[in-house]
ZAMARGU-4260 file (C-alpha; in steps of 0.2 Angstrom, whole numbers, plus 5000, padded with zeros to 4 digits):
<rodrens>
0) 5325/4997/5271 | 5335/5004/5257 | 5338/5020/5266 | 5344/5010/5281 | 5357/5001/5271
5) 5363/5017/5263 | 5364/5025/5280 | 5375/5010/5286 | 5386/5012/5271 | 5388/5031/5273
10) 5392/5027/5292 | 5405/5014/5287 | 5413/5026/5274 | 5414/5040/5286 | 5422/5028/5299
15) 5435/5023/5286 | 5440/5041/5283 | 5439/5046/5301 | 5456/5052/5309 | 5467/5038/5315
20) 5484/5043/5322 | 5482/5059/5313 | 5477/5050/5296 | 5461/5044/5290 | 5459/5025/5293
25) 5457/5021/5275 | 5473/5029/5271 | 5482/5019/5284 | 5474/5003/5277 | 5479/5007/5259
30) 5497/5012/5264 | 5498/4996/5275 | 5492/4986/5260 | 5505/4994/5248 | 5518/4992/5261
35) 5514/4973/5263 | 5514/4970/5244 | 5531/4979/5243 | 5538/4969/5258 | 5531/4953/5251
40) 5539/4956/5234 | 5555/4961/5241 | 5555/4946/5253 | 5552/4934/5238 | 5564/4943/5227
45) 5578/4940/5240 | 5572/4922/5243 | 5574/4919/5224 | 5591/4928/5223 | 5598/4917/5237
50) 5592/4902/5226 | 5603/4907/5211 | 5619/4898/5206 | 5628/4914/5207 | 5623/4917/5225
55) 5627/4899/5230 | 5645/4900/5223 | 5649/4918/5229 | 5659/4911/5244 | 5676/4902/5240
60) 5671/4887/5251 | 5658/4882/5238 | 5666/4889/5223 | 5683/4880/5225 | 5676/4864/5231
65) 5659/4857/5228 | 5656/4868/5213 | 5671/4861/5204 | 5665/4844/5207 | 5647/4848/5201
70) 5653/4854/5185 | 5660/4837/5180 | 5643/4829/5182 | 5627/4826/5171 | 5617/4838/5182
75) 5628/4852/5176 | 5630/4847/5158 | 5622/4833/5148 | 5615/4829/5131 | 5598/4836/5134
80) 5604/4853/5140 | 5594/4852/5156 | 5604/4859/5171 | 5600/4856/5189 | 5608/4870/5200
85) 5611/4870/5219 | 5594/4875/5224 | 5585/4862/5213 | 5593/4849/5224 | 5595/4858/5241
90) 5580/4870/5243 | 5562/4864/5243 | 5550/4871/5231 | 5535/4873/5242 | 5535/4889/5252
95) 5534/4882/5270 | 5548/4870/5268 | 5558/4883/5258 | 5557/4896/5273 | 5562/4882/5285
100) 5577/4878/5275 | 5582/4897/5273 | 5581/4898/5292 | 5592/4883/5294 | 5604/4891/5282
105) 5608/4904/5296 | 5619/4890/5304 | 5629/4889/5288 | 5632/4908/5288 | 5638/4906/5306
110) 5651/4893/5301 | 5656/4904/5287 | 5659/4918/5299 | 5670/4907/5311 | 5679/4899/5297
115) 5674/4881/5300 | 5678/4875/5282 | 5688/4890/5275 | 5702/4879/5269 | 5702/4864/5258
120) 5709/4854/5273 | 5695/4859/5284 | 5682/4856/5271 | 5689/4838/5268 | 5689/4835/5287
125) 5670/4840/5288 | 5665/4833/5271 | 5658/4817/5278 | 5648/4826/5292 | 5641/4838/5279
130) 5637/4825/5267 | 5628/4814/5280 | 5618/4828/5286 | 5611/4831/5268 | 5609/4812/5265
135) 5599/4811/5281 | 5588/4825/5276 | 5585/4818/5259 | 5581/4801/5267 | 5568/4809/5279
140) 5559/4819/5265 | 5559/4804/5253 | 5571/4813/5241 | 5558/4826/5239 | 5569/4838/5228
145) 5575/4823/5217 | 5557/4819/5213 | 5554/4836/5206 | 5562/4830/5191 | 5563/4811/5193
150) 5549/4799/5195 | 5548/4780/5195 | 5531/4781/5185 | 5539/4791/5171 | 5554/4780/5168
155) 5555/4769/5153 | 5563/4754/5160 | 5565/4746/5143 | 5577/4760/5138 | 5588/4758/5153
160) 5603/4747/5154 | 5597/4730/5161 | 5606/4731/5177 | 5600/4749/5180 | 5582/4744/5176
165) 5583/4729/5188 | 5589/4740/5202 | 5577/4754/5199 | 5562/4742/5198 | 5567/4734/5214
170) 5569/4750/5223 | 5552/4755/5217 | 5545/4739/5224 | 5554/4740/5240 | 5550/4758/5243
175) 5567/4765/5243 | 5572/4783/5240 | 5584/4791/5227 | 5597/4795/5240 | 5598/4777/5246
180) 5608/4772/5230 | 5613/4789/5222 | 5625/4796/5235 | 5639/4806/5227 | 5629/4809/5211
185) 5634/4827/5210 | 5649/4829/5222 | 5664/4819/5227 | 5660/4805/5239 | 5668/4808/5257
190) 5680/4796/5265 | 5666/4784/5272 | 5679/4776/5283 | 5683/4792/5293 | 5668/4790/5304
195) 5671/4773/5310 | 5690/4775/5311 | 5687/4790/5323 | 5676/4780/5334 | 5688/4765/5334
200) 5702/4777/5339 | 5691/4783/5354 | 5688/4765/5359 | 5706/4760/5359 | 5711/4776/5368
205) 5698/4772/5382 | 5704/4754/5383 | 5722/4759/5385 | 5718/4768/5401 | 5709/4752/5408
210) 5716/4741/5421 | 5706/4725/5421 | 5704/4717/5438 | 5698/4700/5444 | 5680/4698/5446
215) 5675/4710/5432 | 5669/4706/5415 | 5676/4714/5399 | 5675/4712/5381 | 5688/4709/5368
220) 5691/4723/5356 | 5700/4712/5343 | 5705/4694/5339 | 5716/4690/5354 | 5727/4674/5355
225) 5727/4664/5371 | 5737/4651/5380 | 5733/4637/5392 | 5747/4643/5404 | 5755/4659/5408
230) 5767/4665/5394 | 5781/4666/5406 | 5778/4647/5411 | 5780/4641/5394 | 5762/4643/5388
235) 5760/4640/5370 | 5747/4648/5358 | 5731/4637/5361 | 5719/4647/5350 | 5710/4664/5348
240) 5696/4673/5356 | 5686/4683/5343 | 5681/4702/5345 | 5667/4707/5356 | 5668/4691/5366
245) 5664/4694/5385 | 5677/4687/5397 | 5677/4686/5416 | 5694/4690/5424 | 5699/4676/5436
250) 5717/4681/5440 | 5729/4695/5436 | 5748/4692/5435 | 5757/4708/5429 | 5752/4710/5411
255) 5743/4694/5409 | 5725/4689/5414 | 5717/4672/5417 | 5700/4674/5410 | 5684/4663/5408
260) 5675/4663/5392 | 5658/4654/5390 | 5648/4648/5375 | 5642/4633/5366 | 5650/4618/5357
265) 5642/4608/5343 | 5644/4589/5345 | 5659/4583/5336 | 5665/4601/5332 | 5677/4602/5346
270) 5688/4617/5340 | 5675/4630/5340 | 5665/4639/5353 | 5649/4648/5348 | 5640/4662/5357
275) 5623/4653/5356 | 5617/4636/5353 | 5613/4633/5335 | 5620/4650/5330 | 5637/4651/5321
280) 5642/4666/5331 | 5661/4663/5334 | 5668/4666/5352 | 5684/4656/5351 | 5694/4645/5339
285) 5705/4632/5347 | 5721/4623/5341 | 5719/4604/5338 | 5729/4601/5354 | 5719/4613/5365
290) 5702/4606/5364 | 5703/4599/5381 | 5703/4616/5388 | 5684/4617/5386 | 5673/4610/5399
295) 5656/4604/5394 | 5640/4607/5403 | 5622/4604/5400 | 5617/4598/5383 | 5602/4602/5372
300) 5596/4596/5355 | 5591/4609/5341 | 5573/4605/5336 | 5576/4611/5318 | 5593/4602/5314
305) 5594/4588/5327 | 5611/4594/5332 | 5617/4592/5349 | 5624/4607/5358 | 5633/4608/5375
310) 5637/4622/5386 | 5656/4626/5385 | 5667/4635/5398 | 5686/4638/5395 | 5699/4646/5407
315) 5714/4653/5397 | 5727/4666/5398 | 5727/4682/5388 | 5737/4699/5388 | 5730/4712/5399
320) 5726/4724/5385 | 5713/4727/5370 | 5698/4725/5382 | 5684/4736/5386 | 5672/4736/5401
325) 5657/4743/5390 | 5651/4734/5375 | 5639/4748/5369 | 5653/4759/5361 | 5658/4743/5351
330) 5641/4740/5345 | 5640/4759/5340 | 5656/4757/5330 | 5648/4741/5322 | 5633/4751/5316
335) 5644/4765/5309 | 5655/4752/5301 | 5640/4743/5293 | 5632/4760/5287 | 5649/4766/5279
340) 5652/4749/5271 | 5636/4743/5265 | 5624/4758/5263 | 5633/4768/5250 | 5627/4760/5234
345) 5610/4753/5240 | 5599/4752/5255 | 5607/4742/5269 | 5595/4730/5277 | 5592/4732/5295
350) 5603/4720/5306 | 5587/4711/5312 | 5581/4708/5294 | 5590/4691/5294 | 5593/4678/5307
355) 5611/4676/5314 | 5616/4661/5303 | 5609/4670/5287 | 5621/4684/5289 | 5636/4673/5286
360) 5631/4670/5268 | 5623/4687/5265 | 5639/4696/5270 | 5650/4684/5261 | 5641/4687/5245
365) 5645/4706/5246 | 5663/4703/5252 | 5670/4707/5235 | 5662/4724/5234 | 5668/4731/5251
370) 5685/4737/5256 | 5688/4733/5274 | 5702/4722/5282 | 5700/4704/5289 | 5698/4710/5307
375) 5685/4723/5302 | 5675/4710/5292 | 5675/4698/5307 | 5669/4711/5318 | 5655/4717/5306
380) 5649/4699/5304 | 5648/4697/5323 | 5639/4714/5325 | 5626/4709/5313 | 5624/4692/5320
385) 5622/4698/5338 | 5609/4710/5332 | 5600/4698/5321 | 5581/4694/5321 | 5584/4678/5332
390) 5596/4685/5345 | 5587/4693/5359 | 5596/4705/5371 | 5613/4701/5363
</rodrens>
């Protein structure tokens, strides 16, 4: 038995040292192993080199822009002397995700070559797009790189400022992630309005090429004044149609349209037409003298409030402009407006988190913290209400 084992070992040893492409197989394996170790070492050395701060700011795009901003933050300099460099926040620690990130970085090298952000003006024009890409990644990974240093369970809430402790504990309870509230922590915030402003410009440009015709349905882009008669026949202002209100064109006369708007009126509230019975989603507001423009139809009683609501129809004249035949771009604009306005400092609840009537008070409570004009505010409220939990199909 022993001699048999020894014989097999001798045979295996001889096989290892038998010629293989002119060299003994053992020599090939040893050389391959050494080569593999050297390659692996060189590969990892190169990976670590590309993680250094010096490498990250070796191009002027980073050095002259985000690096200068980063130097003014606590991640660069603080009382404890702990510094987080670029790779700490932007490169995963584990090997698999790190390699994936390095492969993705090849796209950044491509844009370096073609000069996508090689001037300050170009950089600022792309700042929101770049920031949003990073925020989306951090959101998708539950702020994985932030959590290499920060942990809810390691926080001493009693030593934080009361408001900060309150928000941190709420975020922990709600399952929020770091980037939900800490955008712009290491770099200048982009112009959050640029996204929805660009979308709005596209919508307006598309609407300007539209020629509304009788029989078709359109949607108002903004608040539009209406008259009971054609303006050229002495028609006086009778009220306003709110943005995103569907209207059916009945007649066209030059640059004026006779349109029909429908909705609901509450009993004894004659000057307002709403989109749904029992829902304070504004369709039209009428002047005191114009309430008879509205024709009432079938009525129903709201089971929760006991209020009586009647179907409402009104035929009025409006200018043949500021209309679109597709409401979806308007809703996409509303989503972008909502995200840019309400998701910078905290997690914005989904539109269907509240019912339509709740959105009025919820949005009003945050009004002092947002910077949009009256028309944008009205549209934002309508967008949220039309996508609320109790509005199906909007």
